[in-house]
N, C-alpha and C positions, 0 to 999 in steps of 0.2 A: 450088416446089424439092426437097421433100422425101420427093413418089413421084416426083421424078424416080432421086431418088440411092435411093431403096427401088430401084425397078424394076432400076437399073445392076447393085445388088447381086444382086439375082437372078439379072438376066442372070450375072454375074462368074461367082457360088457354081454355076453350071452348066456353067461351062466347064470344059476339062478343061486347059488352061496355067495354070502358078501367074498370079498376079500379076509386074508390073512393078515395078521399082521407080519411079517415075515415075508408078503405075498407085495401089501403094497411099497415097505419098506425097497423089497427089488426093483421094484420101477422107479419108484422115485432113485436107486441109485442107478439103474439104469441113463437114465435122463443128463443127471450130472456126466458122466460117465465121457462122451466128447468133448465140454467144456473142460473136466480133469488133464485130460489127453496135450489137450490143445495149449492149454497152461504148462505141463511134462515139457514138452515141446519146447514152449519159449524159454524156459529156464534153460536145459539146454542147448538152445542160442545163445543164451547170453553168456554160456561159458566156453564157450569156440570162441563165437566174439572177444572178447578178452582174452583169453588166448592168443587167438591171433592178432590183437596187435596189442601184444604184451611180443611180441614176437617176431611180428613185424619192427616196430618205435627201437627196442633194444637189440636185437638180434642181427635183422638184414639191415638195422639206421636208418629205415625207410622217416620221412617228417610225418608228427602224429595223423594230419586232413590225410594220406593219401591213406596210411594204414587204417583210418575207422573205415575209411572208404570200400577196402576192400575187404577188411572185417564185417561189416553189414553183410555186402551182397555177398560173402557162403556165408552169411546168417543165415541168410533169405533163405535162397538156393539151400541151406540143412531143413530149414524150419519145415520148405516147401516142401521136401522130396519125405520128410517125417508123415507131417501131416496129411496129406497127398498117402499115401500109404498103410498111416497105420489108422490117423486120427476120422479119420475119412472114408477108410477103407467100402464101405457099404453104399451101395446104392449105385444109379445110375449114374453119369456126370456126362449132362449135359455140353462139356467142354473137352478139346481134345486138352494130352495134356503138355503139350504147349501155349493154348488158352489159357490152362487153368496159371499155369505159371506165370505168366506178364497181368492175368490179373492182380496175383495173392502182391505180387511187386507193385503193380498201384496200391494195391488197399496199403501195401506194410508205409507206401511215400504218405498216404493217408497219416495210418497213426504217427510217423517222424511229425508231420502236423499238426498234430491229435497232441502231442507230448507236450513239444516246444509251446504252442497254445497254453493249454491250459501252466504248464511250469510259468509261463511270462504273468498270469492271470492272479495264479497261488501267492507267488513270488512279489510280485509289485503292484499288489492291487487285496492279494489277502495277508502281506504282511504274512506271511507261511517260511517258517525254517528254511531253506536250501531242498535238506534230503527227503523233511518230509514232505513236500511238496512236489518231487522229483520222482516219488512211491507212488501216489496218488493223480498224477500225470501218466505215469505209465499204463498202472492202471487202466483210467481213462483212454489209453491208446491197447488196452489185450479188449479192453471191453468193445473197441469199432473196431481194431479186426477179429475177433473172432463174431460178432453179429457179421459185417459188409461180407467177411470169408465165406458165412455158411451164406447166403441172401446171391453171392455172385460171383464166383470163384465155383465151392463145391454145391449149387442147387442141382437137386434132385432132377432128374430125367422124366420119371414122370410126374414130380411135384409140377414142373414149368410148363409140361402139357395141361394139365389141370388148371393154370395162371389165365382167368381175369384175361388178362393182354397178347394172353397165343391163341384166345378161339376167334376164329375168323367170325365176321360182321352178318348176317344172310342177308 
């Protein structure tokens, strides 16, 4: 899809006529599609995590910490698979599925640190109530996860080849 959008932008740039309002809206919506998909996948992962924790604690009588760790890893796997097949399906990926999954898992660990750090700062120093602070902290982690995953996990192979870091010095 990203290649299609790029091609469309090139064609539009070569046209003599300006974009109509409808065309401009479609381009803007196209740019929001990937972050929106990422957010929807995250919401479905939260629902899955909650259901698994409930079943493991109430049904299987596992300790909360063990249930939470298992549910989190299942949710991470779920989110990775959906994001890999839906959110970031277009483009040539720089890494194998296994490498992308390991990177995604590492980024999720970073997101955990962002959430915990922001929650601590907002509640202890910002004097924000727990639930609003938690929502802000989760928002910070979502932003972290999206940006870092776009750059590290699902980096487009063509974009990576054009990167100055990948060019050989003459």
